[in-house]
mmCIF entry with sequence, helices, sheets and N, C-alpha, C, O atoms, coordinates in Angstrom:
data_MODEL
# 
_entry.id   MODEL 
# 
_entity.id                         1 
_entity.type                       polymer 
_entity.pdbx_number_of_molecules   1 
# 
_entity_poly.entity_id                      1 
_entity_poly.type                           'polypeptide(L)' 
_entity_poly.nstd_linkage                   no 
_entity_poly.nstd_monomer                   no 
_entity_poly.pdbx_seq_one_letter_code       MERMMRAFRRSGDPEKQKGAIGYVLAWLLGVPIPILIIVALLRGCS 
_entity_poly.pdbx_seq_one_letter_code_can   MERMMRAFRRSGDPEKQKGAIGYVLAWLLGVPIPILIIVALLRGCS 
_entity_poly.pdbx_strand_id                 A 
# 
loop_
_entity_poly_seq.entity_id 
_entity_poly_seq.num 
_entity_poly_seq.mon_id 
_entity_poly_seq.hetero 
1 1  MET n 
1 2  GLU n 
1 3  ARG n 
1 4  MET n 
1 5  MET n 
1 6  ARG n 
1 7  ALA n 
1 8  PHE n 
1 9  ARG n 
1 10 ARG n 
1 11 SER n 
1 12 GLY n 
1 13 ASP n 
1 14 PRO n 
1 15 GLU n 
1 16 LYS n 
1 17 GLN n 
1 18 LYS n 
1 19 GLY n 
1 20 ALA n 
1 21 ILE n 
1 22 GLY n 
1 23 TYR n 
1 24 VAL n 
1 25 LEU n 
1 26 ALA n 
1 27 TRP n 
1 28 LEU n 
1 29 LEU n 
1 30 GLY n 
1 31 VAL n 
1 32 PRO n 
1 33 ILE n 
1 34 PRO n 
1 35 ILE n 
1 36 LEU n 
1 37 ILE n 
1 38 ILE n 
1 39 VAL n 
1 40 ALA n 
1 41 LEU n 
1 42 LEU n 
1 43 ARG n 
1 44 GLY n 
1 45 CYS n 
1 46 SER n 
# 
_struct_asym.id          A 
_struct_asym.entity_id   1 
# 
loop_
_struct_conf.conf_type_id 
_struct_conf.id 
_struct_conf.pdbx_PDB_helix_id 
_struct_conf.beg_label_comp_id 
_struct_conf.beg_label_asym_id 
_struct_conf.beg_label_seq_id 
_struct_conf.pdbx_beg_PDB_ins_code 
_struct_conf.end_label_comp_id 
_struct_conf.end_label_asym_id 
_struct_conf.end_label_seq_id 
_struct_conf.pdbx_end_PDB_ins_code 
_struct_conf.beg_auth_comp_id 
_struct_conf.beg_auth_asym_id 
_struct_conf.beg_auth_seq_id 
_struct_conf.end_auth_comp_id 
_struct_conf.end_auth_asym_id 
_struct_conf.end_auth_seq_id 
_struct_conf.pdbx_PDB_helix_class 
_struct_conf.details 
_struct_conf.pdbx_PDB_helix_length 
HELX_P HELX_P1 AA1 GLU A 2  ? PHE A 8  ? GLU A 2  PHE A 8  1 ? 7  
HELX_P HELX_P2 AA2 PRO A 14 ? LEU A 29 ? PRO A 14 LEU A 29 1 ? 16 
HELX_P HELX_P3 AA3 ILE A 33 ? ARG A 43 ? ILE A 33 ARG A 43 1 ? 11 
# 
_struct_conf_type.id          HELX_P 
_struct_conf_type.criteria    ? 
_struct_conf_type.reference   ? 
# 
loop_
_atom_site.group_PDB 
_atom_site.id 
_atom_site.type_symbol 
_atom_site.label_atom_id 
_atom_site.label_alt_id 
_atom_site.label_comp_id 
_atom_site.label_asym_id 
_atom_site.label_entity_id 
_atom_site.label_seq_id 
_atom_site.pdbx_PDB_ins_code 
_atom_site.Cartn_x 
_atom_site.Cartn_y 
_atom_site.Cartn_z 
_atom_site.occupancy 
_atom_site.B_iso_or_equiv 
_atom_site.pdbx_formal_charge 
_atom_site.auth_seq_id 
_atom_site.auth_comp_id 
_atom_site.auth_asym_id 
_atom_site.auth_atom_id 
_atom_site.pdbx_PDB_model_num 
ATOM 1   N N  . MET A 1 1  ? 137.828 60.999 84.298  1.00 0.00 ? 1  MET A N  1 
ATOM 2   C CA . MET A 1 1  ? 136.910 62.156 84.323  1.00 0.00 ? 1  MET A CA 1 
ATOM 3   C C  . MET A 1 1  ? 136.036 62.211 85.567  1.00 0.00 ? 1  MET A C  1 
ATOM 4   O O  . MET A 1 1  ? 135.803 63.249 86.188  1.00 0.00 ? 1  MET A O  1 
ATOM 5   N N  . GLU A 1 2  ? 135.577 61.010 85.874  1.00 0.00 ? 2  GLU A N  1 
ATOM 6   C CA . GLU A 1 2  ? 134.623 60.931 86.980  1.00 0.00 ? 2  GLU A CA 1 
ATOM 7   C C  . GLU A 1 2  ? 135.313 61.296 88.344  1.00 0.00 ? 2  GLU A C  1 
ATOM 8   O O  . GLU A 1 2  ? 134.730 61.919 89.232  1.00 0.00 ? 2  GLU A O  1 
ATOM 9   N N  . ARG A 1 3  ? 136.564 60.865 88.426  1.00 0.00 ? 3  ARG A N  1 
ATOM 10  C CA . ARG A 1 3  ? 137.347 61.161 89.598  1.00 0.00 ? 3  ARG A CA 1 
ATOM 11  C C  . ARG A 1 3  ? 137.528 62.653 89.802  1.00 0.00 ? 3  ARG A C  1 
ATOM 12  O O  . ARG A 1 3  ? 137.452 63.104 90.945  1.00 0.00 ? 3  ARG A O  1 
ATOM 13  N N  . MET A 1 4  ? 137.756 63.419 88.803  1.00 0.00 ? 4  MET A N  1 
ATOM 14  C CA . MET A 1 4  ? 137.886 64.822 88.838  1.00 0.00 ? 4  MET A CA 1 
ATOM 15  C C  . MET A 1 4  ? 136.574 65.473 89.269  1.00 0.00 ? 4  MET A C  1 
ATOM 16  O O  . MET A 1 4  ? 136.580 66.434 90.039  1.00 0.00 ? 4  MET A O  1 
ATOM 17  N N  . MET A 1 5  ? 135.445 64.951 88.772  1.00 0.00 ? 5  MET A N  1 
ATOM 18  C CA . MET A 1 5  ? 134.178 65.495 89.174  1.00 0.00 ? 5  MET A CA 1 
ATOM 19  C C  . MET A 1 5  ? 133.913 65.273 90.685  1.00 0.00 ? 5  MET A C  1 
ATOM 20  O O  . MET A 1 5  ? 133.377 66.154 91.359  1.00 0.00 ? 5  MET A O  1 
ATOM 21  N N  . ARG A 1 6  ? 134.270 64.165 91.171  1.00 0.00 ? 6  ARG A N  1 
ATOM 22  C CA . ARG A 1 6  ? 134.118 63.887 92.562  1.00 0.00 ? 6  ARG A CA 1 
ATOM 23  C C  . ARG A 1 6  ? 134.871 64.899 93.468  1.00 0.00 ? 6  ARG A C  1 
ATOM 24  O O  . ARG A 1 6  ? 134.386 65.279 94.534  1.00 0.00 ? 6  ARG A O  1 
ATOM 25  N N  . ALA A 1 7  ? 136.074 65.322 93.006  1.00 0.00 ? 7  ALA A N  1 
ATOM 26  C CA . ALA A 1 7  ? 136.917 66.199 93.679  1.00 0.00 ? 7  ALA A CA 1 
ATOM 27  C C  . ALA A 1 7  ? 136.280 67.569 93.808  1.00 0.00 ? 7  ALA A C  1 
ATOM 28  O O  . ALA A 1 7  ? 136.540 68.279 94.779  1.00 0.00 ? 7  ALA A O  1 
ATOM 29  N N  . PHE A 1 8  ? 135.444 67.958 92.839  1.00 0.00 ? 8  PHE A N  1 
ATOM 30  C CA . PHE A 1 8  ? 134.863 69.256 92.757  1.00 0.00 ? 8  PHE A CA 1 
ATOM 31  C C  . PHE A 1 8  ? 133.538 69.345 93.436  1.00 0.00 ? 8  PHE A C  1 
ATOM 32  O O  . PHE A 1 8  ? 133.061 70.461 93.641  1.00 0.00 ? 8  PHE A O  1 
ATOM 33  N N  . ARG A 1 9  ? 132.887 68.244 93.811  1.00 0.00 ? 9  ARG A N  1 
ATOM 34  C CA . ARG A 1 9  ? 131.574 68.198 94.435  1.00 0.00 ? 9  ARG A CA 1 
ATOM 35  C C  . ARG A 1 9  ? 131.638 68.825 95.834  1.00 0.00 ? 9  ARG A C  1 
ATOM 36  O O  . ARG A 1 9  ? 132.672 68.775 96.501  1.00 0.00 ? 9  ARG A O  1 
ATOM 37  N N  . ARG A 1 10 ? 130.563 69.390 96.248  1.00 0.00 ? 10 ARG A N  1 
ATOM 38  C CA . ARG A 1 10 ? 130.518 69.897 97.647  1.00 0.00 ? 10 ARG A CA 1 
ATOM 39  C C  . ARG A 1 10 ? 130.423 68.692 98.661  1.00 0.00 ? 10 ARG A C  1 
ATOM 40  O O  . ARG A 1 10 ? 130.022 67.573 98.343  1.00 0.00 ? 10 ARG A O  1 
ATOM 41  N N  . SER A 1 11 ? 130.804 69.026 99.805  1.00 0.00 ? 11 SER A N  1 
ATOM 42  C CA . SER A 1 11 ? 130.734 68.077 100.852 1.00 0.00 ? 11 SER A CA 1 
ATOM 43  C C  . SER A 1 11 ? 129.290 67.840 101.273 1.00 0.00 ? 11 SER A C  1 
ATOM 44  O O  . SER A 1 11 ? 128.614 68.854 101.448 1.00 0.00 ? 11 SER A O  1 
ATOM 45  N N  . GLY A 1 12 ? 128.736 66.699 101.455 1.00 0.00 ? 12 GLY A N  1 
ATOM 46  C CA . GLY A 1 12 ? 127.326 66.574 101.872 1.00 0.00 ? 12 GLY A CA 1 
ATOM 47  C C  . GLY A 1 12 ? 127.153 66.705 103.315 1.00 0.00 ? 12 GLY A C  1 
ATOM 48  O O  . GLY A 1 12 ? 126.018 66.643 103.788 1.00 0.00 ? 12 GLY A O  1 
ATOM 49  N N  . ASP A 1 13 ? 128.307 66.905 104.156 1.00 0.00 ? 13 ASP A N  1 
ATOM 50  C CA . ASP A 1 13 ? 128.258 67.025 105.579 1.00 0.00 ? 13 ASP A CA 1 
ATOM 51  C C  . ASP A 1 13 ? 127.896 68.424 106.001 1.00 0.00 ? 13 ASP A C  1 
ATOM 52  O O  . ASP A 1 13 ? 128.721 69.325 105.849 1.00 0.00 ? 13 ASP A O  1 
ATOM 53  N N  . PRO A 1 14 ? 126.681 68.665 106.536 1.00 0.00 ? 14 PRO A N  1 
ATOM 54  C CA . PRO A 1 14 ? 126.298 70.016 106.922 1.00 0.00 ? 14 PRO A CA 1 
ATOM 55  C C  . PRO A 1 14 ? 127.206 70.621 108.045 1.00 0.00 ? 14 PRO A C  1 
ATOM 56  O O  . PRO A 1 14 ? 127.411 71.834 108.099 1.00 0.00 ? 14 PRO A O  1 
ATOM 57  N N  . GLU A 1 15 ? 127.734 69.749 108.925 1.00 0.00 ? 15 GLU A N  1 
ATOM 58  C CA . GLU A 1 15 ? 128.626 70.331 109.984 1.00 0.00 ? 15 GLU A CA 1 
ATOM 59  C C  . GLU A 1 15 ? 129.850 70.869 109.390 1.00 0.00 ? 15 GLU A C  1 
ATOM 60  O O  . GLU A 1 15 ? 130.316 71.894 109.887 1.00 0.00 ? 15 GLU A O  1 
ATOM 61  N N  . LYS A 1 16 ? 130.454 70.300 108.360 1.00 0.00 ? 16 LYS A N  1 
ATOM 62  C CA . LYS A 1 16 ? 131.632 70.804 107.771 1.00 0.00 ? 16 LYS A CA 1 
ATOM 63  C C  . LYS A 1 16 ? 131.366 72.169 107.032 1.00 0.00 ? 16 LYS A C  1 
ATOM 64  O O  . LYS A 1 16 ? 132.173 73.098 106.987 1.00 0.00 ? 16 LYS A O  1 
ATOM 65  N N  . GLN A 1 17 ? 130.206 72.153 106.501 1.00 0.00 ? 17 GLN A N  1 
ATOM 66  C CA . GLN A 1 17 ? 129.790 73.479 105.750 1.00 0.00 ? 17 GLN A CA 1 
ATOM 67  C C  . GLN A 1 17 ? 129.568 74.574 106.799 1.00 0.00 ? 17 GLN A C  1 
ATOM 68  O O  . GLN A 1 17 ? 129.957 75.720 106.575 1.00 0.00 ? 17 GLN A O  1 
ATOM 69  N N  . LYS A 1 18 ? 128.955 74.243 107.933 1.00 0.00 ? 18 LYS A N  1 
ATOM 70  C CA . LYS A 1 18 ? 128.834 75.281 108.935 1.00 0.00 ? 18 LYS A CA 1 
ATOM 71  C C  . LYS A 1 18 ? 130.145 75.735 109.435 1.00 0.00 ? 18 LYS A C  1 
ATOM 72  O O  . LYS A 1 18 ? 130.301 76.931 109.685 1.00 0.00 ? 18 LYS A O  1 
ATOM 73  N N  . GLY A 1 19 ? 131.103 74.886 109.604 1.00 0.00 ? 19 GLY A N  1 
ATOM 74  C CA . GLY A 1 19 ? 132.431 75.260 110.105 1.00 0.00 ? 19 GLY A CA 1 
ATOM 75  C C  . GLY A 1 19 ? 133.092 76.117 109.130 1.00 0.00 ? 19 GLY A C  1 
ATOM 76  O O  . GLY A 1 19 ? 133.723 77.093 109.535 1.00 0.00 ? 19 GLY A O  1 
ATOM 77  N N  . ALA A 1 20 ? 133.011 75.840 107.819 1.00 0.00 ? 20 ALA A N  1 
ATOM 78  C CA . ALA A 1 20 ? 133.658 76.659 106.788 1.00 0.00 ? 20 ALA A CA 1 
ATOM 79  C C  . ALA A 1 20 ? 133.001 78.019 106.764 1.00 0.00 ? 20 ALA A C  1 
ATOM 80  O O  . ALA A 1 20 ? 133.707 79.023 106.679 1.00 0.00 ? 20 ALA A O  1 
ATOM 81  N N  . ILE A 1 21 ? 131.738 78.101 106.832 1.00 0.00 ? 21 ILE A N  1 
ATOM 82  C CA . ILE A 1 21 ? 130.994 79.329 106.827 1.00 0.00 ? 21 ILE A CA 1 
ATOM 83  C C  . ILE A 1 21 ? 131.401 80.257 107.990 1.00 0.00 ? 21 ILE A C  1 
ATOM 84  O O  . ILE A 1 21 ? 131.420 81.480 107.852 1.00 0.00 ? 21 ILE A O  1 
ATOM 85  N N  . GLY A 1 22 ? 131.722 79.646 109.121 1.00 0.00 ? 22 GLY A N  1 
ATOM 86  C CA . GLY A 1 22 ? 132.136 80.354 110.330 1.00 0.00 ? 22 GLY A CA 1 
ATOM 87  C C  . GLY A 1 22 ? 133.434 80.967 110.089 1.00 0.00 ? 22 GLY A C  1 
ATOM 88  O O  . GLY A 1 22 ? 133.629 82.127 110.452 1.00 0.00 ? 22 GLY A O  1 
ATOM 89  N N  . TYR A 1 23 ? 134.396 80.242 109.471 1.00 0.00 ? 23 TYR A N  1 
ATOM 90  C CA . TYR A 1 23 ? 135.710 80.856 109.185 1.00 0.00 ? 23 TYR A CA 1 
ATOM 91  C C  . TYR A 1 23 ? 135.596 81.983 108.181 1.00 0.00 ? 23 TYR A C  1 
ATOM 92  O O  . TYR A 1 23 ? 136.296 82.987 108.314 1.00 0.00 ? 23 TYR A O  1 
ATOM 93  N N  . VAL A 1 24 ? 134.753 81.856 107.196 1.00 0.00 ? 24 VAL A N  1 
ATOM 94  C CA . VAL A 1 24 ? 134.551 82.865 106.216 1.00 0.00 ? 24 VAL A CA 1 
ATOM 95  C C  . VAL A 1 24 ? 134.017 84.135 106.797 1.00 0.00 ? 24 VAL A C  1 
ATOM 96  O O  . VAL A 1 24 ? 134.484 85.232 106.491 1.00 0.00 ? 24 VAL A O  1 
ATOM 97  N N  . LEU A 1 25 ? 132.974 83.961 107.689 1.00 0.00 ? 25 LEU A N  1 
ATOM 98  C CA . LEU A 1 25 ? 132.435 85.154 108.376 1.00 0.00 ? 25 LEU A CA 1 
ATOM 99  C C  . LEU A 1 25 ? 133.373 85.809 109.328 1.00 0.00 ? 25 LEU A C  1 
ATOM 100 O O  . LEU A 1 25 ? 133.335 87.025 109.515 1.00 0.00 ? 25 LEU A O  1 
ATOM 101 N N  . ALA A 1 26 ? 134.244 84.993 109.954 1.00 0.00 ? 26 ALA A N  1 
ATOM 102 C CA . ALA A 1 26 ? 135.328 85.623 110.848 1.00 0.00 ? 26 ALA A CA 1 
ATOM 103 C C  . ALA A 1 26 ? 136.313 86.372 109.996 1.00 0.00 ? 26 ALA A C  1 
ATOM 104 O O  . ALA A 1 26 ? 136.782 87.451 110.361 1.00 0.00 ? 26 ALA A O  1 
ATOM 105 N N  . TRP A 1 27 ? 136.612 85.815 108.901 1.00 0.00 ? 27 TRP A N  1 
ATOM 106 C CA . TRP A 1 27 ? 137.549 86.586 107.958 1.00 0.00 ? 27 TRP A CA 1 
ATOM 107 C C  . TRP A 1 27 ? 136.893 87.809 107.507 1.00 0.00 ? 27 TRP A C  1 
ATOM 108 O O  . TRP A 1 27 ? 137.552 88.848 107.550 1.00 0.00 ? 27 TRP A O  1 
ATOM 109 N N  . LEU A 1 28 ? 135.672 87.837 107.074 1.00 0.00 ? 28 LEU A N  1 
ATOM 110 C CA . LEU A 1 28 ? 135.028 89.066 106.599 1.00 0.00 ? 28 LEU A CA 1 
ATOM 111 C C  . LEU A 1 28 ? 134.903 90.041 107.751 1.00 0.00 ? 28 LEU A C  1 
ATOM 112 O O  . LEU A 1 28 ? 134.892 91.249 107.512 1.00 0.00 ? 28 LEU A O  1 
ATOM 113 N N  . LEU A 1 29 ? 134.814 89.603 108.929 1.00 0.00 ? 29 LEU A N  1 
ATOM 114 C CA . LEU A 1 29 ? 134.709 90.583 110.090 1.00 0.00 ? 29 LEU A CA 1 
ATOM 115 C C  . LEU A 1 29 ? 136.048 91.179 110.423 1.00 0.00 ? 29 LEU A C  1 
ATOM 116 O O  . LEU A 1 29 ? 136.131 92.156 111.169 1.00 0.00 ? 29 LEU A O  1 
ATOM 117 N N  . GLY A 1 30 ? 137.143 90.579 109.857 1.00 0.00 ? 30 GLY A N  1 
ATOM 118 C CA . GLY A 1 30 ? 138.479 91.242 110.024 1.00 0.00 ? 30 GLY A CA 1 
ATOM 119 C C  . GLY A 1 30 ? 139.463 90.364 110.801 1.00 0.00 ? 30 GLY A C  1 
ATOM 120 O O  . GLY A 1 30 ? 140.539 90.875 111.112 1.00 0.00 ? 30 GLY A O  1 
ATOM 121 N N  . VAL A 1 31 ? 139.232 89.214 111.117 1.00 0.00 ? 31 VAL A N  1 
ATOM 122 C CA . VAL A 1 31 ? 140.119 88.261 111.740 1.00 0.00 ? 31 VAL A CA 1 
ATOM 123 C C  . VAL A 1 31 ? 141.173 87.886 110.761 1.00 0.00 ? 31 VAL A C  1 
ATOM 124 O O  . VAL A 1 31 ? 140.838 87.410 109.677 1.00 0.00 ? 31 VAL A O  1 
ATOM 125 N N  . PRO A 1 32 ? 142.488 88.077 111.083 1.00 0.00 ? 32 PRO A N  1 
ATOM 126 C CA . PRO A 1 32 ? 143.497 87.803 110.117 1.00 0.00 ? 32 PRO A CA 1 
ATOM 127 C C  . PRO A 1 32 ? 143.616 86.247 109.823 1.00 0.00 ? 32 PRO A C  1 
ATOM 128 O O  . PRO A 1 32 ? 143.377 85.391 110.675 1.00 0.00 ? 32 PRO A O  1 
ATOM 129 N N  . ILE A 1 33 ? 143.997 85.989 108.569 1.00 0.00 ? 33 ILE A N  1 
ATOM 130 C CA . ILE A 1 33 ? 143.982 84.589 108.085 1.00 0.00 ? 33 ILE A CA 1 
ATOM 131 C C  . ILE A 1 33 ? 144.935 83.725 109.039 1.00 0.00 ? 33 ILE A C  1 
ATOM 132 O O  . ILE A 1 33 ? 144.547 82.631 109.448 1.00 0.00 ? 33 ILE A O  1 
ATOM 133 N N  . PRO A 1 34 ? 146.188 84.238 109.386 1.00 0.00 ? 34 PRO A N  1 
ATOM 134 C CA . PRO A 1 34 ? 147.013 83.308 110.220 1.00 0.00 ? 34 PRO A CA 1 
ATOM 135 C C  . PRO A 1 34 ? 146.341 83.018 111.585 1.00 0.00 ? 34 PRO A C  1 
ATOM 136 O O  . PRO A 1 34 ? 146.579 81.939 112.127 1.00 0.00 ? 34 PRO A O  1 
ATOM 137 N N  . ILE A 1 35 ? 145.538 83.893 112.158 1.00 0.00 ? 35 ILE A N  1 
ATOM 138 C CA . ILE A 1 35 ? 144.823 83.574 113.360 1.00 0.00 ? 35 ILE A CA 1 
ATOM 139 C C  . ILE A 1 35 ? 143.818 82.398 113.123 1.00 0.00 ? 35 ILE A C  1 
ATOM 140 O O  . ILE A 1 35 ? 143.711 81.451 113.902 1.00 0.00 ? 35 ILE A O  1 
ATOM 141 N N  . LEU A 1 36 ? 143.101 82.545 111.987 1.00 0.00 ? 36 LEU A N  1 
ATOM 142 C CA . LEU A 1 36 ? 142.119 81.473 111.558 1.00 0.00 ? 36 LEU A CA 1 
ATOM 143 C C  . LEU A 1 36 ? 142.799 80.157 111.393 1.00 0.00 ? 36 LEU A C  1 
ATOM 144 O O  . LEU A 1 36 ? 142.251 79.143 111.824 1.00 0.00 ? 36 LEU A O  1 
ATOM 145 N N  . ILE A 1 37 ? 143.985 80.106 110.784 1.00 0.00 ? 37 ILE A N  1 
ATOM 146 C CA . ILE A 1 37 ? 144.725 78.915 110.573 1.00 0.00 ? 37 ILE A CA 1 
ATOM 147 C C  . ILE A 1 37 ? 145.141 78.299 111.910 1.00 0.00 ? 37 ILE A C  1 
ATOM 148 O O  . ILE A 1 37 ? 145.058 77.091 112.130 1.00 0.00 ? 37 ILE A O  1 
ATOM 149 N N  . ILE A 1 38 ? 145.596 79.204 112.796 1.00 0.00 ? 38 ILE A N  1 
ATOM 150 C CA . ILE A 1 38 ? 146.007 78.683 114.178 1.00 0.00 ? 38 ILE A CA 1 
ATOM 151 C C  . ILE A 1 38 ? 144.774 78.080 114.926 1.00 0.00 ? 38 ILE A C  1 
ATOM 152 O O  . ILE A 1 38 ? 144.873 77.040 115.578 1.00 0.00 ? 38 ILE A O  1 
ATOM 153 N N  . VAL A 1 39 ? 143.677 78.739 114.808 1.00 0.00 ? 39 VAL A N  1 
ATOM 154 C CA . VAL A 1 39 ? 142.431 78.140 115.423 1.00 0.00 ? 39 VAL A CA 1 
ATOM 155 C C  . VAL A 1 39 ? 142.057 76.865 114.830 1.00 0.00 ? 39 VAL A C  1 
ATOM 156 O O  . VAL A 1 39 ? 141.697 75.937 115.554 1.00 0.00 ? 39 VAL A O  1 
ATOM 157 N N  . ALA A 1 40 ? 142.118 76.748 113.501 1.00 0.00 ? 40 ALA A N  1 
ATOM 158 C CA . ALA A 1 40 ? 141.788 75.508 112.899 1.00 0.00 ? 40 ALA A CA 1 
ATOM 159 C C  . ALA A 1 40 ? 142.662 74.384 113.280 1.00 0.00 ? 40 ALA A C  1 
ATOM 160 O O  . ALA A 1 40 ? 142.198 73.259 113.464 1.00 0.00 ? 40 ALA A O  1 
ATOM 161 N N  . LEU A 1 41 ? 144.010 74.677 113.414 1.00 0.00 ? 41 LEU A N  1 
ATOM 162 C CA . LEU A 1 41 ? 144.996 73.628 113.807 1.00 0.00 ? 41 LEU A CA 1 
ATOM 163 C C  . LEU A 1 41 ? 144.711 73.270 115.284 1.00 0.00 ? 41 LEU A C  1 
ATOM 164 O O  . LEU A 1 41 ? 144.831 72.097 115.638 1.00 0.00 ? 41 LEU A O  1 
ATOM 165 N N  . LEU A 1 42 ? 144.351 74.201 116.136 1.00 0.00 ? 42 LEU A N  1 
ATOM 166 C CA . LEU A 1 42 ? 144.138 73.872 117.532 1.00 0.00 ? 42 LEU A CA 1 
ATOM 167 C C  . LEU A 1 42 ? 142.863 73.085 117.707 1.00 0.00 ? 42 LEU A C  1 
ATOM 168 O O  . LEU A 1 42 ? 142.822 72.209 118.570 1.00 0.00 ? 42 LEU A O  1 
ATOM 169 N N  . ARG A 1 43 ? 141.789 73.350 116.917 1.00 0.00 ? 43 ARG A N  1 
ATOM 170 C CA . ARG A 1 43 ? 140.538 72.659 117.033 1.00 0.00 ? 43 ARG A CA 1 
ATOM 171 C C  . ARG A 1 43 ? 140.720 71.117 116.469 1.00 0.00 ? 43 ARG A C  1 
ATOM 172 O O  . ARG A 1 43 ? 140.037 70.187 116.899 1.00 0.00 ? 43 ARG A O  1 
ATOM 173 N N  . GLY A 1 44 ? 141.626 70.985 115.553 1.00 0.00 ? 44 GLY A N  1 
ATOM 174 C CA . GLY A 1 44 ? 141.831 69.618 114.999 1.00 0.00 ? 44 GLY A CA 1 
ATOM 175 C C  . GLY A 1 44 ? 141.026 69.518 113.602 1.00 0.00 ? 44 GLY A C  1 
ATOM 176 O O  . GLY A 1 44 ? 140.051 70.221 113.335 1.00 0.00 ? 44 GLY A O  1 
ATOM 177 N N  . CYS A 1 45 ? 141.517 68.653 112.850 1.00 0.00 ? 45 CYS A N  1 
ATOM 178 C CA . CYS A 1 45 ? 140.865 68.515 111.514 1.00 0.00 ? 45 CYS A CA 1 
ATOM 179 C C  . CYS A 1 45 ? 140.092 67.259 111.493 1.00 0.00 ? 45 CYS A C  1 
ATOM 180 O O  . CYS A 1 45 ? 140.412 66.413 110.657 1.00 0.00 ? 45 CYS A O  1 
ATOM 181 N N  . SER A 1 46 ? 139.077 67.016 112.334 1.00 0.00 ? 46 SER A N  1 
ATOM 182 C CA . SER A 1 46 ? 138.332 65.782 112.361 1.00 0.00 ? 46 SER A CA 1 
ATOM 183 C C  . SER A 1 46 ? 137.072 65.962 111.712 1.00 0.00 ? 46 SER A C  1 
ATOM 184 O O  . SER A 1 46 ? 136.282 65.023 111.627 1.00 0.00 ? 46 SER A O  1 
# 
């Protein structure tokens, strides 16, 4: 049960949260999801 709870917790890393918010804002402004995926892949998942 505890393992499942850890999977649902938010990341404590503020930099990752800022990045995710940026992608959500871009999507809300009309950037297509495939473009966002390509940008994420080009930036790297570090």
